[in-house]
N, C-alpha and C positions, 0 to 999 in steps of 0.2 A: 504494500500500500504506500503510495507516494503522498507526502503531505507538503503542500506549498505554504510556507509561513513567512511572515516578514522577518527581517533581520533583527528587529528590536521587539522585545516581548510586549512593549506598551507603546501605544500611540497616544500622544497628547493633543487634544483639540481645544481650541479656545472658542467659547460660546457664551455670549452675554457677559463678558468680563470675568468669566470663570474658566478655569482649566479643568477639563475632564480627562481622566486617565483611563483609556480604553484597553482593557486586557482581553485579548482575543484567544479564547479557548475553544473556538468553533472549528468544526470540520475534522475532528480527530476520529470520529466514528467509534470504533472499538480499540483503537491504538492507545491504551492506557499509558504505556511507557512514554510516548511522545507528548501526550497531554501533561503528564506529571513533570516531564523535563521542562516544558513551557511554564508550568506553574512555579517551578523552582527558580526560573529566571525572573519571573514577576516578583516573587518574594525577595530575591536578591536586590532588585531595583528599589523596592520600597524600604528595605532594611538599610540601604546605604544613605537614606535621608535622615535628617535630624528628627528625633522623636516627637518634637512639638509641632511638626508640620502635619496638617490634616489634608486629606485628599477626597475628591469626589471621584468615585471609581465605578466603572461598569465592567462586568464580566459577560462577554458574549459567549454563550454555550450552545449555540445552534449546532445541529448535525452531529450530536454525540450520543452514543449509547452508554448512559451512565448507570452502572450498577451501584448497589448500596456502598460497597467498599470504596469505589472511586469517589462517590459523593462525600464520604467521610474524609478522604484524603484532601479533597478540595476545601472542605469546611475547616479542617485543621490548618490548612495554609491561610485561609481567611482569618482564623483566630490569631495567628501569629502577626497579622498585620493590623490588628484591632486598634493599636495606638495611632495608626496613621489614617483611620477611616472616619470620614465625616458623614458621608452618605454612600450607599452602595446599591447599584442596580444590577439585576440579573436579567439577561436577555436570552430568550430562546428556550426557556423551561416552560412546559405547559402540561396540563392534565395531571396524570398520576406522578410523573417525574417531578413536576413542580411541587406537588403536595408532599412527596417523600423528602425531597431536598429541603423544603421549608421545615418539616418536622425534625429532621436531623440537625439542621442549623439551630433551631430553637432549643433542642435538648442539650446543646453545648453551652454550658454556663458562661463561657467567655463571650459568646455571641449574642446573648440576650441583651436587648436594648440597642443593638445596632440599627440605625435608621436604614431600612432596606425596602425595596419594592421589586416586583417582577413585571417584565414587559415582553411583548412579542415583537415590538417595533423599537428600533434604536432611536428614532426621532422622539418618541414619547419618553424614553428613558432620559434622553438628553435634556428635555424640558423639565423633567422631574428633578434631575440632579442640580439644576442651578438655583 
């Protein structure tokens, strides 16, 4: 399976005088190793920033087959970025996958209280994040 990804794990867009950090985890389908490699690059990016800096982040998760274990690994990564998270939007999770992901996220004590929302459209997520 060939995966085409950008050279940088995060794309920063400016929108309404805000910076939105777009973390693309989409298109990995069942390739967990590649998805987790991308996730570790995203973590490294945010970990290199001063701890007092807060970000508006979106995770695009379209076109993935996320099993429970992969969801837990993604959520653990998000937990490690808690100190950098002002708002977080998840794009591309729907139906049962969204429900299961949300439940696992809420069961993780470090993630309770994170301002988060789920979207099927990146434009709507962008509006919500500002």
